[in-house]
C-alpha positions as CSV (number, residue, x, y, z in Angstrom):
1,X,14.1,-38.3,-5.2
2,X,14.7,-34.7,-7.1
3,X,11.7,-35.3,-8.9
4,X,9.3,-36.2,-6.0
5,X,10.9,-33.1,-4.4
6,X,10.2,-30.7,-7.1
7,X,6.8,-32.1,-7.2
8,X,6.0,-31.8,-3.2
9,X,7.7,-28.5,-3.7
10,X,4.9,-27.3,-6.6
11,X,2.2,-28.3,-4.5
12,X,3.7,-26.9,-1.0
13,X,3.4,-23.6,-3.0
14,X,-0.2,-24.3,-4.5
15,X,-1.5,-25.2,-1.1
16,X,0.1,-22.0,0.2
17,X,-2.0,-19.9,-2.9
18,X,-5.0,-21.9,-1.6
19,X,-4.4,-20.7,2.1
20,X,-4.1,-17.3,0.9
21,X,-6.9,-17.3,-1.5
22,X,-9.2,-19.0,1.6
23,X,-8.1,-16.2,3.7
24,X,-9.1,-13.4,1.0
25,X,-12.4,-14.8,0.6
26,X,-12.8,-15.3,4.3
27,X,-12.2,-11.7,4.4
28,X,-14.1,-9.9,1.5
29,X,-16.7,-13.0,1.1
30,X,-20.7,-11.7,1.0
31,X,-22.4,-11.7,4.0
32,X,-26.2,-12.1,3.9
33,X,-28.3,-12.0,7.3
34,X,-28.5,-14.8,9.4
35,X,-30.3,-17.7,8.3
36,X,-30.1,-19.9,5.6
37,X,-28.5,-17.1,3.3
38,X,-25.7,-17.1,5.0
39,X,-24.9,-21.1,4.8
40,X,-25.4,-21.2,1.4
41,X,-23.2,-17.8,0.5
42,X,-20.3,-19.4,2.2
43,X,-20.7,-22.5,0.5
44,X,-20.8,-20.8,-2.9
45,X,-17.4,-18.8,-1.5
46,X,-15.7,-22.4,-0.5
47,X,-16.8,-23.9,-4.1
48,X,-15.5,-21.1,-5.7
49,X,-12.1,-21.4,-4.3
50,X,-11.9,-24.9,-4.9
51,X,-13.0,-24.8,-8.2
52,X,-10.4,-21.3,-9.3
53,X,-7.6,-23.0,-7.2
54,X,-7.5,-26.2,-9.0
55,X,-8.1,-24.5,-12.3
56,X,-4.6,-22.8,-11.6
57,X,-2.9,-25.6,-10.6
58,X,-4.1,-28.3,-13.5
59,X,-3.1,-25.2,-15.3
60,X,0.5,-24.8,-14.7
61,X,0.9,-28.3,-14.2
62,X,-0.3,-29.0,-17.5
63,X,1.7,-26.3,-19.2
64,X,4.9,-27.7,-17.3
65,X,3.9,-31.0,-18.8
66,X,3.6,-29.7,-22.2
67,X,6.6,-28.1,-22.1
68,X,8.8,-30.8,-21.2
69,X,7.3,-32.9,-24.0
70,X,8.0,-30.5,-26.5
71,X,11.3,-29.5,-25.4
72,X,12.1,-33.5,-25.1
73,X,10.7,-33.5,-28.9
74,X,12.6,-31.7,-30.1
75,X,15.7,-32.9,-28.9
76,X,17.3,-35.0,-31.4
77,X,19.4,-37.7,-29.2
78,X,17.4,-39.2,-25.8
79,X,19.4,-39.3,-22.7
80,X,18.4,-41.0,-19.5
81,X,17.5,-37.3,-18.2
82,X,15.6,-36.4,-21.6
83,X,13.5,-40.1,-21.2
84,X,12.7,-38.9,-17.4
85,X,11.7,-35.5,-18.3
86,X,9.7,-37.0,-21.4
87,X,7.8,-39.2,-18.8
88,X,7.1,-36.6,-16.0
89,X,5.7,-34.2,-18.7
90,X,3.5,-37.3,-19.9
91,X,2.3,-38.0,-16.1
92,X,2.0,-34.2,-15.8
93,X,-0.3,-33.7,-19.1
94,X,-2.3,-37.0,-18.7
95,X,-3.1,-35.9,-15.0
96,X,-3.9,-31.9,-15.3
97,X,-5.2,-31.7,-19.2
98,X,-8.2,-33.3,-18.7
99,X,-8.8,-32.3,-15.1
100,X,-8.2,-28.5,-16.7
101,X,-10.7,-29.3,-19.7
102,X,-13.1,-30.4,-17.2
103,X,-12.7,-27.5,-14.8
104,X,-13.4,-25.0,-17.2
105,X,-16.2,-26.5,-18.9
106,X,-17.7,-26.6,-15.4
107,X,-16.4,-23.0,-14.4
108,X,-17.9,-21.6,-18.1
109,X,-21.5,-23.0,-17.4
110,X,-21.7,-21.0,-13.8
111,X,-20.1,-17.9,-15.5
112,X,-22.8,-17.8,-18.0
113,X,-25.7,-18.3,-15.7
114,X,-24.4,-16.3,-12.6
115,X,-23.9,-12.8,-12.8
116,X,-22.2,-12.8,-8.8
117,X,-19.7,-15.4,-10.5
118,X,-18.1,-13.6,-13.1
119,X,-17.9,-10.1,-10.2
120,X,-16.3,-12.7,-7.7
121,X,-13.2,-12.3,-6.1
122,X,-12.4,-16.1,-7.0
123,X,-12.7,-15.2,-11.1
124,X,-10.5,-12.3,-10.6
125,X,-8.0,-13.9,-8.6
126,X,-7.6,-16.9,-10.9
127,X,-7.6,-15.0,-14.3
128,X,-5.1,-11.9,-13.5
129,X,-2.5,-15.1,-12.1
130,X,-2.8,-17.1,-14.8
131,X,-2.4,-13.9,-17.4
132,X,0.4,-12.4,-15.2
133,X,2.4,-15.3,-14.9
134,X,1.8,-17.0,-18.2
135,X,2.8,-13.3,-19.6
136,X,6.1,-12.8,-17.4
137,X,7.5,-16.5,-19.0
138,X,6.8,-15.8,-21.7
139,X,8.3,-12.7,-21.9
140,X,11.5,-14.0,-20.5
141,X,11.6,-17.2,-22.1
142,X,11.1,-15.4,-25.4
143,X,14.0,-13.0,-24.8
144,X,16.4,-16.0,-24.0
145,X,15.0,-18.3,-27.7
146,X,16.0,-14.8,-29.5
147,X,19.4,-14.2,-27.9
148,X,20.0,-17.5,-28.8
149,X,18.9,-17.2,-32.4
150,X,21.0,-14.6,-33.4
151,X,23.8,-15.4,-31.7
152,X,24.0,-13.8,-28.5
153,X,23.8,-16.2,-26.3
154,X,24.0,-20.6,-26.4
155,X,21.3,-21.6,-29.3
156,X,19.3,-24.5,-28.3
157,X,16.4,-25.1,-30.8
158,X,14.4,-27.0,-28.0
159,X,14.2,-24.0,-25.9
160,X,11.3,-22.9,-28.4
161,X,8.7,-24.9,-26.2
162,X,7.9,-23.0,-23.5
163,X,7.8,-19.8,-25.5
164,X,5.0,-21.8,-27.5
165,X,3.3,-23.4,-24.4
166,X,3.3,-20.1,-21.8
167,X,2.0,-17.7,-25.5
168,X,-0.4,-19.9,-26.0
169,X,-1.9,-20.4,-22.3
170,X,-1.6,-16.5,-21.9
171,X,-3.5,-16.2,-25.8
172,X,-6.0,-18.6,-24.4
173,X,-7.0,-16.6,-21.2
174,X,-6.8,-13.1,-23.3
175,X,-8.9,-14.3,-26.2
176,X,-11.3,-16.4,-25.2
177,X,-11.9,-16.6,-21.2
178,X,-11.4,-12.6,-20.6
179,X,-13.7,-11.9,-23.6
180,X,-16.3,-14.7,-23.2
181,X,-16.9,-14.2,-19.1
182,X,-15.1,-10.6,-18.0
183,X,-12.9,-9.8,-16.0
184,X,-13.1,-7.7,-13.1
185,X,-11.0,-4.7,-12.7
186,X,-7.8,-3.6,-14.4
187,X,-4.9,-4.9,-12.4
188,X,-3.7,-7.6,-15.6
189,X,-3.5,-4.3,-17.8
190,X,-1.2,-2.6,-14.7
191,X,0.6,-5.9,-15.1
192,X,1.0,-6.7,-18.4
193,X,2.1,-2.5,-19.0
194,X,5.1,-2.9,-16.1
195,X,6.5,-6.3,-17.6
196,X,6.6,-4.6,-20.8
197,X,7.9,-1.6,-19.8
198,X,10.6,-2.9,-17.6
199,X,12.0,-5.2,-19.8
200,X,11.8,-2.7,-23.2
201,X,13.7,-0.2,-20.0
202,X,16.1,-2.5,-19.0
203,X,17.0,-3.1,-22.9
204,X,17.1,0.3,-24.0
205,X,20.1,0.8,-21.0
206,X,21.6,-2.3,-22.3
207,X,21.9,0.0,-25.8
208,X,22.5,3.4,-24.3
209,X,25.2,1.5,-22.3
210,X,26.8,-0.3,-25.3
211,X,26.9,3.3,-27.1
212,X,28.4,5.1,-24.4
213,X,31.2,2.3,-24.1
214,X,31.6,2.3,-27.8
215,X,32.2,6.2,-27.4
216,X,34.7,5.6,-24.2
217,X,37.0,3.0,-26.3
218,X,37.1,5.9,-29.1
219,X,38.2,8.4,-26.7
220,X,40.6,6.6,-24.0
221,X,44.0,6.1,-24.7
222,X,44.2,2.8,-24.1
223,X,41.4,0.4,-22.5
224,X,41.8,-1.1,-19.0
225,X,43.3,-4.7,-18.8
226,X,40.2,-7.1,-19.3
227,X,37.8,-4.7,-20.7
228,X,35.2,-6.7,-22.7
229,X,32.9,-4.3,-24.8
230,X,29.0,-5.5,-24.0
231,X,27.2,-7.2,-26.9
232,X,24.1,-4.8,-28.8
233,X,22.4,-7.9,-29.9
234,X,21.1,-8.8,-26.6
235,X,20.2,-5.6,-25.6
236,X,18.1,-4.8,-28.8
237,X,16.8,-7.8,-28.1
238,X,15.2,-7.1,-24.8
239,X,14.1,-3.3,-26.4
240,X,12.2,-5.4,-28.7
241,X,10.3,-8.1,-26.5
242,X,9.6,-5.1,-24.0
243,X,8.3,-3.1,-26.5
244,X,6.0,-5.6,-27.9
245,X,4.5,-6.6,-24.6
246,X,4.0,-2.7,-23.3
247,X,2.7,-1.6,-26.7
248,X,0.4,-4.3,-26.6
249,X,-1.0,-3.9,-23.0
250,X,-0.4,0.2,-22.5
251,X,-0.6,1.8,-26.0
252,X,-3.5,-0.8,-27.2
253,X,-5.6,-0.7,-24.1
254,X,-4.7,0.9,-20.7
255,X,-3.3,4.5,-22.3
256,X,-7.0,5.2,-22.7
257,X,-8.8,3.4,-19.9
258,X,-10.4,4.6,-17.2
259,X,-7.8,6.5,-14.7
260,X,-8.5,4.5,-11.8
261,X,-6.3,3.5,-8.8
262,X,-4.0,1.0,-10.4
263,X,-3.9,3.6,-13.3
264,X,-2.6,6.2,-11.5
265,X,-0.3,3.3,-9.3
266,X,1.3,2.4,-12.8
267,X,1.5,5.8,-14.1
268,X,3.2,7.2,-11.1
269,X,5.0,5.3,-8.8
270,X,6.4,3.1,-10.8
271,X,6.7,5.0,-13.9
272,X,7.3,8.2,-12.9
273,X,9.0,7.8,-9.8
274,X,10.9,5.2,-10.9
275,X,11.8,6.8,-13.6
276,X,13.0,9.9,-11.9
277,X,15.2,7.5,-9.1
278,X,16.7,6.1,-12.2
279,X,17.9,9.3,-13.6
280,X,18.9,10.8,-9.7
281,X,21.0,7.6,-8.9
282,X,22.5,7.5,-11.9
283,X,23.5,11.3,-12.7
284,X,24.6,11.3,-9.0
285,X,26.8,8.6,-9.9
286,X,28.5,10.2,-12.8
287,X,28.9,13.8,-10.7
288,X,30.7,11.3,-8.3
289,X,33.3,9.8,-10.1
290,X,33.9,13.2,-12.2
291,X,33.9,15.2,-9.1
292,X,37.1,12.7,-7.4
293,X,38.9,12.5,-10.5
294,X,38.9,16.5,-10.3
295,X,38.8,17.3,-7.0
296,X,39.1,13.8,-4.6
297,X,41.4,11.3,-4.1
298,X,42.0,8.8,-7.1
299,X,42.6,5.1,-6.8
300,X,43.3,4.8,-10.2
301,X,45.9,6.5,-12.5
302,X,44.3,5.8,-15.8
303,X,41.4,7.9,-16.9
304,X,40.3,4.6,-18.8
305,X,40.4,2.6,-15.7
306,X,38.5,5.5,-13.7
307,X,35.6,6.3,-16.2
308,X,34.8,2.4,-17.0
309,X,31.7,1.9,-15.3
310,X,30.4,5.7,-16.2
311,X,29.0,4.6,-19.5
312,X,26.7,2.1,-17.9
313,X,25.4,4.9,-15.1
314,X,24.7,7.3,-18.3
315,X,22.9,4.2,-19.8
316,X,20.6,4.0,-17.0
317,X,20.6,8.0,-17.3
318,X,19.0,8.0,-20.5
319,X,16.5,5.2,-19.7
320,X,15.3,6.9,-16.9
321,X,15.2,10.4,-18.2
322,X,12.7,8.9,-21.0
323,X,10.5,7.0,-18.4
324,X,10.1,9.6,-16.3
325,X,9.4,12.6,-19.4
326,X,7.1,10.1,-21.0
327,X,5.1,9.6,-18.1
328,X,4.6,12.8,-16.8
329,X,3.5,14.4,-20.1
330,X,0.9,11.1,-20.5
331,X,-0.6,12.6,-16.7
332,X,-0.1,16.0,-18.0
333,X,-2.4,15.7,-21.1
334,X,-5.2,14.3,-18.7
335,X,-6.3,17.8,-17.8
336,X,-6.7,18.5,-14.2
337,X,-5.9,15.7,-12.2
338,X,-7.8,15.2,-8.8
339,X,-5.6,14.5,-5.8
340,X,-6.2,10.8,-5.7
341,X,-4.1,9.0,-2.6
342,X,-1.7,7.6,-5.7
343,X,-0.9,11.2,-6.9
344,X,-0.7,11.9,-2.9
345,X,1.8,8.6,-2.5
346,X,3.6,10.2,-5.4
347,X,4.5,13.7,-4.0
348,X,5.6,11.9,-0.4
349,X,7.6,9.2,-2.1
350,X,9.5,11.5,-3.4
351,X,9.9,13.9,-0.4
352,X,11.3,11.3,1.3
353,X,13.5,10.0,-1.4
354,X,15.0,13.5,-1.2
355,X,14.7,13.8,2.8
356,X,16.6,10.2,2.6
357,X,19.5,11.4,0.5
358,X,19.8,15.1,2.4
359,X,19.9,12.9,5.7
360,X,22.9,10.7,4.0
361,X,24.8,13.4,2.8
362,X,24.3,15.5,6.0
363,X,25.5,12.5,8.2
364,X,28.7,11.7,5.6
365,X,29.7,15.6,5.8
366,X,29.7,14.9,10.0
367,X,31.8,11.5,9.7
368,X,34.0,13.3,7.6
369,X,33.9,16.2,10.3
370,X,34.6,13.6,13.2
371,X,37.1,12.0,11.6
372,X,39.3,15.0,10.6
373,X,39.4,16.2,14.6
374,X,39.9,12.8,15.4
375,X,42.7,12.5,13.2
376,X,44.2,16.2,14.5
377,X,44.0,14.7,17.8
378,X,45.7,11.5,17.5
379,X,48.1,12.8,14.9
380,X,47.0,9.7,12.0
381,X,46.6,11.0,8.6
382,X,42.9,11.6,7.6
383,X,41.9,11.0,4.0
384,X,37.8,12.6,3.8
385,X,37.9,14.5,0.2
386,X,35.8,11.5,-1.6
387,X,33.4,11.4,1.3
388,X,32.8,15.1,1.4
389,X,32.1,15.4,-2.4
390,X,29.5,12.5,-1.9
391,X,28.0,14.5,0.6
392,X,27.6,17.3,-1.0
393,X,26.3,15.6,-3.9
394,X,23.8,14.2,-2.2
395,X,22.8,17.1,-0.4
396,X,22.7,19.3,-3.6
397,X,20.3,16.4,-5.1
398,X,18.4,15.6,-2.4
399,X,17.6,19.0,-0.5
400,X,16.2,20.6,-3.2
401,X,14.1,17.4,-3.9
402,X,12.7,17.4,-0.5
403,X,12.0,21.0,-0.8
404,X,9.9,21.5,-3.7
405,X,7.9,18.6,-2.8
406,X,7.4,18.5,0.5
407,X,6.1,22.6,-0.6
408,X,3.9,21.4,-2.9
409,X,2.3,19.0,-0.2
410,X,2.1,22.4,2.1
411,X,0.2,24.3,-0.5
412,X,-2.3,21.1,-0.4
413,X,-2.6,21.5,2.8
414,X,-3.2,24.8,2.8
415,X,-6.1,24.6,0.5
416,X,-8.0,21.6,2.0
417,X,-6.3,21.1,5.5
418,X,-8.7,18.2,6.5
419,X,-8.4,16.0,3.2
420,X,-4.3,16.2,3.6
421,X,-4.1,15.5,7.1
422,X,-6.5,12.2,7.5
423,X,-4.5,11.3,4.1
424,X,-3.6,7.5,5.5
425,X,-0.5,8.1,2.9
426,X,0.5,11.3,5.2
427,X,0.1,9.5,8.3
428,X,1.8,6.4,7.0
429,X,4.6,9.3,5.8
430,X,4.8,10.5,9.3
431,X,4.4,7.6,11.4
432,X,7.2,5.9,9.3
433,X,9.7,9.1,9.5
434,X,9.3,9.6,12.9
435,X,9.6,5.9,14.0
436,X,12.4,5.1,12.0
437,X,14.5,8.4,13.5
438,X,13.4,7.8,16.7
439,X,14.8,3.9,16.7
440,X,17.6,4.6,14.6
441,X,18.6,7.7,16.9
442,X,18.0,5.1,20.3
443,X,20.5,2.9,18.6
444,X,23.2,5.4,17.6
445,X,22.9,6.4,21.4
446,X,23.5,3.0,22.5
447,X,26.8,2.0,20.1
448,X,27.8,6.1,20.9
449,X,27.7,5.5,24.9
450,X,29.2,1.9,24.5
451,X,32.0,2.9,22.9
452,X,32.8,6.0,25.3
453,X,31.6,4.0,28.5
454,X,34.5,0.8,27.2
455,X,37.3,3.5,26.2
456,X,36.8,5.3,29.5
457,X,37.3,2.5,31.8
458,X,40.1,1.3,29.5
459,X,41.6,4.5,30.1
460,X,41.9,5.2,26.4
461,X,39.1,8.1,26.0
462,X,39.9,10.3,23.4
463,X,40.3,10.8,19.6
464,X,39.9,7.2,19.1
465,X,37.1,7.6,20.8
466,X,36.0,10.1,18.7
467,X,37.0,7.9,15.3
468,X,35.2,5.0,16.3
469,X,31.7,6.9,17.7
470,X,31.9,8.9,14.3
471,X,29.4,7.4,12.5
472,X,27.1,6.8,15.4
473,X,27.5,10.8,16.4
474,X,26.3,11.7,12.7
475,X,23.5,9.7,12.4
476,X,22.5,10.7,16.3
477,X,22.5,14.4,15.3
478,X,21.2,13.9,11.8
479,X,18.4,11.5,12.2
480,X,17.6,13.0,15.7
481,X,16.5,16.3,13.9
482,X,14.5,14.6,11.5
483,X,12.5,12.9,14.0
484,X,12.0,16.0,16.2
485,X,10.9,18.0,13.3
486,X,8.4,15.4,11.8
487,X,6.9,15.3,15.6
488,X,6.3,18.9,15.1
489,X,4.5,18.3,12.0
490,X,2.5,15.7,13.3
491,X,1.2,18.3,16.9
492,X,0.8,20.8,14.0
493,X,-1.6,18.4,12.0
494,X,-3.2,17.2,15.5
495,X,-4.0,21.2,16.0
496,X,-5.3,21.6,12.6
497,X,-7.4,18.7,13.1
498,X,-9.0,20.2,16.4
499,X,-9.2,23.6,15.0
500,X,-11.3,22.1,12.2
501,X,-13.4,19.8,13.9
502,X,-16.8,20.3,14.0
503,X,-18.4,22.1,16.9
504,X,-20.3,19.5,19.0
505,X,-23.7,20.0,19.2
506,X,-25.5,22.8,21.7
507,X,-26.5,21.3,25.2
508,X,-30.1,21.3,25.4
509,X,-31.7,22.1,28.8
510,X,-32.9,19.0,30.3
511,X,-37.0,18.9,29.6
512,X,-39.2,20.1,32.4
513,X,-40.2,16.9,34.5
514,X,-43.9,16.3,34.9
515,X,-45.7,17.8,37.5
516,X,-46.2,15.4,40.4
517,X,-49.3,13.6,40.7
518,X,-51.6,14.5,43.5
519,X,-54.5,11.9,44.9
520,X,-57.2,13.4,46.1
521,X,-59.2,11.1,48.9
522,X,-62.8,12.8,48.8
523,X,-64.9,12.2,51.5
524,X,-68.4,13.2,51.2
525,X,-71.8,12.9,51.4
526,X,-72.5,12.6,48.3
527,X,-69.2,13.1,46.1
528,X,-70.1,13.1,42.7
529,X,-70.7,16.1,41.2
530,X,-68.0,17.7,43.5
531,X,-65.8,15.3,42.6
532,X,-65.9,15.6,38.9
533,X,-65.6,19.7,39.7
534,X,-62.3,18.6,41.7
535,X,-60.8,16.6,38.9
536,X,-61.3,19.4,36.2
537,X,-59.9,21.6,38.3
538,X,-56.8,20.4,39.4
539,X,-56.0,17.6,37.3
540,X,-55.7,15.3,40.5
541,X,-57.0,12.0,40.9
542,X,-60.2,12.4,42.7
543,X,-61.2,8.9,44.8
544,X,-64.5,9.4,46.4
545,X,-65.8,8.0,49.7
546,X,-69.5,8.1,50.4
547,X,-69.9,9.2,54.6
548,X,-72.8,7.2,55.8
549,X,-74.0,9.4,58.3
550,X,-76.4,11.0,56.2
551,X,-75.0,14.6,56.5
552,X,-76.4,17.0,54.4
553,X,-73.9,18.8,51.3
554,X,-72.8,21.8,52.5
555,X,-72.5,25.0,50.5
556,X,-68.6,24.8,49.1
557,X,-66.7,27.7,47.5
558,X,-65.0,25.4,44.5
559,X,-62.2,28.1,44.0
560,X,-61.1,28.6,47.2
561,X,-61.3,24.3,48.1
562,X,-59.2,24.1,44.9
563,X,-56.7,27.0,46.1
564,X,-56.2,24.3,49.1
565,X,-55.3,21.2,47.4
566,X,-53.0,22.8,44.8
567,X,-50.8,24.2,47.8
568,X,-50.2,20.7,48.8
569,X,-49.7,19.3,45.1
570,X,-47.6,16.1,44.8
571,X,-48.8,15.1,48.1
572,X,-51.8,12.7,49.6
573,X,-54.6,15.0,50.3
574,X,-57.9,13.9,51.8
575,X,-61.0,16.6,51.7
576,X,-63.0,15.5,54.5
577,X,-66.8,17.4,54.0
578,X,-68.5,18.0,56.9
579,X,-72.1,20.0,58.5
580,X,-69.8,23.1,57.9
581,X,-67.6,22.7,55.1
582,X,-64.8,21.0,53.9
583,X,-61.4,20.6,55.8
584,X,-57.9,19.7,53.8
585,X,-55.9,17.4,55.5
586,X,-52.5,16.2,53.6
587,X,-51.2,12.5,54.4
588,X,-48.5,10.3,54.3
589,X,-50.1,6.7,52.4
């Protein structure tokens, strides 16, 4: 049952992947003009989804099966559990291996013959997923195996099997399929660099922690009870494995690659921002415990007990400062940097980090203030020293950080207001801060009102009410201020957008209507020459009726007749020629 449950679980994960991939293909798939081309393109997308999704499924099943076989063959004595593992591994491998080989051969034929296949989303999704998953699993299993080899963990010779299998899967895709058929984009380089960087930084932080703990143990007079010095080997192994992965992807390929959006996302929000946040949080931890020892209320009497965990924070402070400094130098060595969306998001994330720290610090200070006031009213003892220390530290770190990056954002706003206020990063920043601030303020107001009304109805309204509502009151005051400020920023952005909006095109006067058409009915003895003269002079449509009484054509002043006709322009006009002249008679048709 457990084996069946595991198989069903894997199939469920593959089904979820298939649904997601289908949705992506459906959303981003090419759409040609209506007709047979559209049907062919949809069929191609479905075929790609099926082939590469099945390739990924058989690859994972085959790798898992091969790992099970390797682990079992490297076991000296087989138990019932090992036999079950061997049987399941053989089943996976015998089914998934040939299926994967057939699918790879079929896909390579398509990739060789069709340029669209090599640039398709399905191929990119398969290759990126295969490279990322195999690299992460190989990195983790390699660390675990080496930790056992060097005595930092329990050693098992068979634990080398997953290292070899998943490293081989990664090598096959990196050295064979990727160069042979190409891989659009640089997501695989960003993921590989990130995997190595995180592993290496965890190891460096651990090494710094071990060094700090050794210094700590040599300085204090007596170690606290239960203190165990951390081992160095496991952290050195993590540093080494992460450094190899990071150097291969970052130093070997990505450092000198084109600085795309993924490149900036890796360097800025991950490398630079991540290192800075780790440094700030670790430094704040060290400053807090130091200030509490000298200024606050100690919970421990011995400095060895009080400062026991400071060495951990010091280790990650060193690792964070290293990654922040390095990626900042890398970014600056590229010359002038255009204000792309990743760079803009870095500024806003830094400003948001400083703002959150400042708001938390201000809220803690208000909580301490309300608690002190409530203690004076009720006469109960109050101890707010540690809370005030933390509030001061957060404010001292967060406020300058927020002001630095918010001022930089303001400078870019002055240079190019349209690009800045129209960016999705700024809109998201304002909407999230205003929305989250407004929601928090609303909930805090409800809590404060509930506490106050309940105590008022119970007849216990007083200092205890203030003490119970102190957190809600502090959040209500600080978060409301933040939300109100950013509402003003939002309104200012809207005013700037309206000010710089292009002027509307001037309204042109309406085109003059054509003169109404005049219809002339000419009743004359002989209307040919007179009809032509009237049509040429007036532009009217002249319809000629010939009189049957055969009267002679009188002398007619054409100019005078045309003037009389034009006086009734736009109407139906009858021109009746008699023996003495012509009469102009308007009529209604």
